[in-house]
One Martini backbone bead per residue (centre of mass of N, CA, C, O) as a GRO file, in nm:
protein
   55
    1MET     BB    1   0.057   0.063  -0.017
    2HIS     BB    2   0.302   0.258  -0.005
    3ILE     BB    3   0.373   0.240  -0.303
    4PHE     BB    4   0.107   0.343  -0.424
    5VAL     BB    5   0.117   0.622  -0.291
    6ALA     BB    6   0.386   0.712  -0.407
    7ILE     BB    7   0.309   0.686  -0.704
    8ALA     BB    8   0.065   0.880  -0.693
    9PHE     BB    9   0.231   1.132  -0.612
   10ILE     BB   10   0.414   1.133  -0.861
   11LEU     BB   11   0.182   1.163  -1.066
   12ILE     BB   12   0.063   1.429  -0.958
   13ILE     BB   13   0.321   1.596  -0.991
   14GLY     BB   14   0.360   1.540  -1.296
   15SER     BB   15   0.092   1.667  -1.386
   16LEU     BB   16   0.150   1.945  -1.275
   17GLY     BB   17   0.406   1.990  -1.446
   18SER     BB   18   0.272   1.957  -1.723
   19ALA     BB   19   0.079   2.193  -1.692
   20LEU     BB   20   0.297   2.406  -1.673
   21TYR     BB   21   0.427   2.354  -1.941
   22PHE     BB   22   0.173   2.398  -2.121
   23MET     BB   23   0.127   2.690  -2.027
   24MET     BB   24   0.405   2.802  -2.138
   25THR     BB   25   0.389   2.689  -2.444
   26ASP     BB   26   0.080   2.731  -2.557
   27LYS     BB   27  -0.080   2.994  -2.472
   28GLY     BB   28  -0.395   2.884  -2.492
   29LYS     BB   29  -0.420   2.684  -2.771
   30SER     BB   30  -0.477   2.440  -2.578
   31LYS     BB   31  -0.600   2.149  -2.370
   32ARG     BB   32  -0.359   2.015  -2.205
   33MET     BB   33  -0.380   2.154  -1.930
   34VAL     BB   34  -0.666   2.062  -1.858
   35TRP     BB   35  -0.610   1.759  -1.871
   36SER     BB   36  -0.389   1.756  -1.651
   37LEU     BB   37  -0.565   1.867  -1.425
   38ALA     BB   38  -0.783   1.649  -1.443
   39MET     BB   39  -0.593   1.416  -1.379
   40ARG     BB   40  -0.510   1.517  -1.101
   41VAL     BB   41  -0.790   1.508  -0.973
   42GLY     BB   42  -0.844   1.209  -1.029
   43LEU     BB   43  -0.599   1.101  -0.866
   44SER     BB   44  -0.671   1.230  -0.595
   45ILE     BB   45  -0.948   1.092  -0.559
   46SER     BB   46  -0.846   0.803  -0.583
   47LEU     BB   47  -0.653   0.813  -0.346
   48PHE     BB   48  -0.858   0.884  -0.130
   49LEU     BB   49  -1.046   0.634  -0.177
   50PHE     BB   50  -0.832   0.420  -0.122
   51ILE     BB   51  -0.766   0.506   0.171
   52LEU     BB   52  -1.048   0.488   0.279
   53PHE     BB   53  -1.100   0.180   0.211
   54ALA     BB   54  -0.833   0.068   0.348
   55HIS     BB   55  -0.919   0.159   0.642
   0.00000   0.00000   0.00000
């Protein structure tokens, strides 16, 4: 379980970093930043629910 939580945190931080990168490079011309942030929210909710049910 500890490994899954660590991997999920790494994926969440990576998604946040990719959203920052897309924000700087695309200058609002594509929706890649929105999808990255949506994926981050989805991962965060999934991690929360996993920890809730595992407890």
